[in-house]
N, C-alpha and C positions, 0 to 999 in steps of 0.2 A: 560509563555503563553502557553496554550493548544489549538492546532489546530487540525482539522480534514480535511483531504485530502480526497475528493470524486472524482471519475473517473472510468471508466472501466477498466478492467485489460489491460496494455499496454498503458495507456494514459500519462504516465510520471511521475506519483506520486513519484516514487523512486528518480528520477533524481532531482525533486524540494526539496524533503526532504532532499537530501544530502547537498544542498546548503543553506537550512534553518539551518540545524545543524551548519555548519560553520559560518555563519553570526550571529546566535542569541543564540548559544549555548544551543539549545533544542534538545532533543533526538527523532530520529524517532523510532517508535514502530510499526514494521509491522507484523500484525497477520500472514501474508503468510510466513515471514521468521521465526516466532516462530513455526509455524506449521511444516514447512519443517525441522526445528532443531529437533523438537519432533519425526519425522518421522525417520530422520536420526539416531537418538539416540535410535530408537525402545522403547520409553517409551510407557506406557499404553495409555496416550493420542494420542501419534503418531501412534500407530497401528490402532486405532479408526478412526483417521482422515484420514489416506492414503486411505481408501477404498471410501470416499467421494471425495477427492482430485483428484484421478486418473480418476473419472468420471466428473470433472468440477463441482461438486455440492458443496452446502454450507455445511461446517462442523457444528456438533451440537454446539449450544450456550454453553452448559456445558463445553465442551473441550476448546473453545476459550477463554471464560471467566477465566477459571483456569489458562491458560498461561499469558493471559493479567494482571490479577491481581498480579500474582507473579512478572511480570516484571516491572510494574509501581511503585512497593514498594521499588525498589532499588534506591539508592541515586542519580544516574545520572539522574533520571527523576524529581527531586525536582525543577529544573529550569523551566520545561516545556516539554511538550510532543507532537510530531507530530503523530497523530493517522493515520495509513494507513491500510485499509482493515477490519475496524470494527468501527462502525456499518455497516452492508450490508442489513438491512431492518428495518421496522419501529419499531418492537418488540426489536430490539437490542438497539435503541436509549435509551430506558429507562433503559437498563441494563448498557449502559456507563454512563448515567447520575448518576446512583446509585454508581457506581464504583468510579467516580470522587467525588461525595458528601462525600464518606467515607474518602477521603484524603482532604476534604475541598477546592475542586477546582470545576471549571465549564469550558465548552467549550467558547473560546473567538472569535474563527472564524472558519467558515466552508468554505473550497475552493473547488469548482467544476471545474475539469479540463476536458474540452469539446474537444473530438477528434472523427471524423467519424469512425464507426465500420470497414469499408474496410481499412482504413489507420491502424487501431490497428491490424488487421488481418496480414497485411503486415509486421508490426513491430515485432509481436510475433513470425511469422514464421521465422524471422531472428535472434531471440534472442537465445543464448547459455549460458552456465554456465560452469565453471570447476568442474568436478566431485569430485575432491579432496578438493579444498579450497572454493568453492563455489562463486569465482569471475564472475561477470556477463559480457557478451560481446553482441554485436550486429554485425552480419556479414556485415551489410551495413555502419552503422555509427561508429561503435567502435570495430572493429575485433582485434582478437589477432595478435601479430606480426608474429607469426609462426604457426605450426600445433597445438601445445600445449599451456597451459596457461603460460602467461607472468611471473606470480608470483612464481608458484611453478612446472611448467612443467607438471601438470597434464593433464588428458584427457578432451577435449571439447565436452560437450554433449548437446542435447537438452532436456529440461525438460519434462516429461510426460505431464504436464497440458500446455505445449506451443505448443503441436502438433495440427494441424489445426482443427480436428473434436472436440478436447477438448476445443481448443479456442473458436469455434463457440457456443458450449455448455455453456461456461462460460459467453459469452456475452449475450446470450438468458437469463440466471439466473440474470445476472446483470440488464438487461432490466426490467425484471419482478419484481425483489425484491429491487433493490438499487436506481433505479431512483425516486421512490416516495419519497426518502429522500431528493432530490433536493427542491421539494415544502415545505416538512416539515420544513426544516432549513430556507428556504425563509421566511416562515410565522413567524419565530421566530427572523428575522432580524439579522441573523448570517451568511447567504450565500453571497458569490462573485462567479461569473462564469468568468473562464478565458479560453482563447483560447489555447489549448494545440498543436496546429500545428505551427511549426517554430522552430527557434534556442532556445536551453534550456535557454541561457542567456538572451534572449528577454522575454520569458515566466516568468523567475524569476524576471525580472524588474517589470513586471506588478504586480506579487504576492507581491513584496516587497513593492510596493506602497500602495496595500490594507492593508497590515499589519501595516505600518507607520501610515495610516489614522486611523486605529482601536486603535492603542496605543495613538493616541492624544485624542480621545474621552473620 
């Protein structure tokens, strides 16, 4: 089963994707994670992408498609993929469709996680990550036990794209480019809307209900 998660940065897509992986054995493919890995490794794609990412702008299609295509060809994606972060505009929906057709697949469900922007800004201002291993934290809901990372004792930092001015720009970009996807996928009868404010487990329960209904059809 191939699922697309829509929602503004900080809406909780990553948390829901982790639960989907455990329950359904499908793999989360986050273009944000792929891009950050490329930036960290200083690949050709990563160097080009970093300029855009540091400003909160969308990375060029060519860069994202290259990383995404390479990732979904791996065998762990054969059972299904949770797409997170792509497509981000109408143009990219066709690119994703073409990518899936090449693999003899199609999107089965599109989930839009709705969270007010002011709540998202508060969430992202509290978000941190380990500079060494990349483990994510939230200083309000999921802080590290000490000053450093619980896993590797690495330094805890705030990502450049989680700083408030960049966050607000990312939300403006989302509002302009990605929100139209909600109408697009609704017209294709693929979209379900989910309230992303509340306990992660409650949000997942609603998400899980929609997936079960889709599998029955």
